[in-house]
C-alpha positions as CSV (number, residue, x, y, z in Angstrom):
1,M,0.0,0.0,0.0
2,T,1.3,3.5,-1.0
3,T,1.3,6.2,1.6
4,H,0.9,9.8,0.2
5,Y,2.2,13.0,1.6
6,A,1.8,16.7,0.6
7,V,3.3,20.0,1.6
8,F,0.9,22.9,1.8
9,D,1.3,26.8,1.7
10,A,-0.5,28.9,4.5
11,A,-3.8,28.8,2.4
12,G,-3.8,25.0,2.1
13,K,-2.8,24.9,-1.5
14,A,-0.7,21.9,-2.3
15,Q,3.1,22.8,-3.1
16,A,4.5,19.3,-3.5
17,F,3.6,15.6,-3.3
18,Y,5.5,12.7,-2.2
19,N,4.7,9.0,-1.9
20,S,6.2,5.8,-0.3
21,A,6.4,4.0,-3.8
22,V,9.0,6.7,-4.9
23,Y,10.5,7.4,-1.4
24,P,10.2,4.1,0.3
25,P,10.4,4.0,4.2
26,Q,13.9,3.7,5.7
27,E,15.0,0.3,6.9
28,D,13.6,1.0,10.4
29,G,10.2,1.8,8.9
30,S,10.4,5.6,9.4
31,R,9.5,8.1,6.9
32,N,12.2,8.5,4.0
33,E,14.4,11.3,4.8
34,M,13.8,12.7,1.3
35,I,10.3,13.6,2.4
36,P,10.0,17.0,4.0
37,V,9.3,16.9,7.9
38,D,6.5,19.4,7.3
39,A,4.7,17.0,4.7
40,V,1.3,15.8,5.8
41,E,0.2,12.4,5.3
42,I,-3.0,12.3,3.0
43,T,-5.3,9.6,1.7
44,A,-5.1,8.4,-1.9
45,Q,-8.5,10.1,-2.5
46,Q,-7.3,13.5,-1.0
47,F,-4.2,13.1,-3.3
48,T,-6.2,12.7,-6.3
49,I,-8.5,15.5,-5.6
50,L,-5.8,18.0,-4.6
51,S,-3.5,17.1,-7.6
52,T,-6.3,17.5,-10.2
53,D,-8.7,20.2,-8.8
54,P,-7.2,23.7,-8.7
55,T,-10.0,24.8,-6.3
56,A,-9.2,22.2,-3.7
57,R,-7.4,23.3,-0.4
58,Y,-6.4,21.3,2.6
59,V,-7.7,22.8,5.7
60,D,-7.7,21.3,9.3
61,G,-7.5,18.0,7.7
62,D,-10.4,18.3,5.3
63,I,-10.5,19.2,1.6
64,V,-12.4,22.5,0.8
65,H,-13.1,24.0,-2.5
66,L,-12.6,27.7,-3.3
67,L,-15.6,29.5,-4.9
68,P,-14.6,31.0,-8.2
69,P,-14.6,34.8,-8.1
70,A,-17.5,36.6,-9.5
71,P,-17.1,37.8,-13.0
72,M,-15.8,41.4,-13.5
73,P,-18.5,43.7,-14.8
74,G,-17.9,44.2,-18.6
75,S,-16.0,41.0,-18.8
76,Q,-16.9,38.3,-21.3
77,Y,-18.6,36.3,-18.4
78,D,-20.7,39.4,-17.4
79,W,-24.2,38.5,-18.6
80,G,-25.4,42.1,-18.3
81,P,-26.3,44.1,-21.2
82,T,-23.9,44.1,-24.1
83,L,-22.1,47.2,-25.4
84,G,-24.4,47.1,-28.6
85,Q,-27.4,47.0,-26.3
86,V,-26.2,49.9,-24.1
87,I,-25.3,52.0,-27.2
88,G,-28.6,51.2,-28.9
89,A,-30.6,52.1,-25.8
90,G,-31.8,55.6,-25.9
């Protein structure tokens, strides 16, 4: 069974991943010395989510998802009146 580890920034965004298949435990069974001391052990499911979902964060042992920011007014994602509709309004 592979053990997964991750290093996170202050906001909970993963900065690096490690696993015991690449960095096997030392002879005494302790964590491989190449895995940083501040790396947190995570589940395989958490690894999959954190490594594929850019909105995923690790907060207090749980995965949370950031909400995307609201579209900027006037951006291509703003569903308000188009420029043509504003100009044509009179």
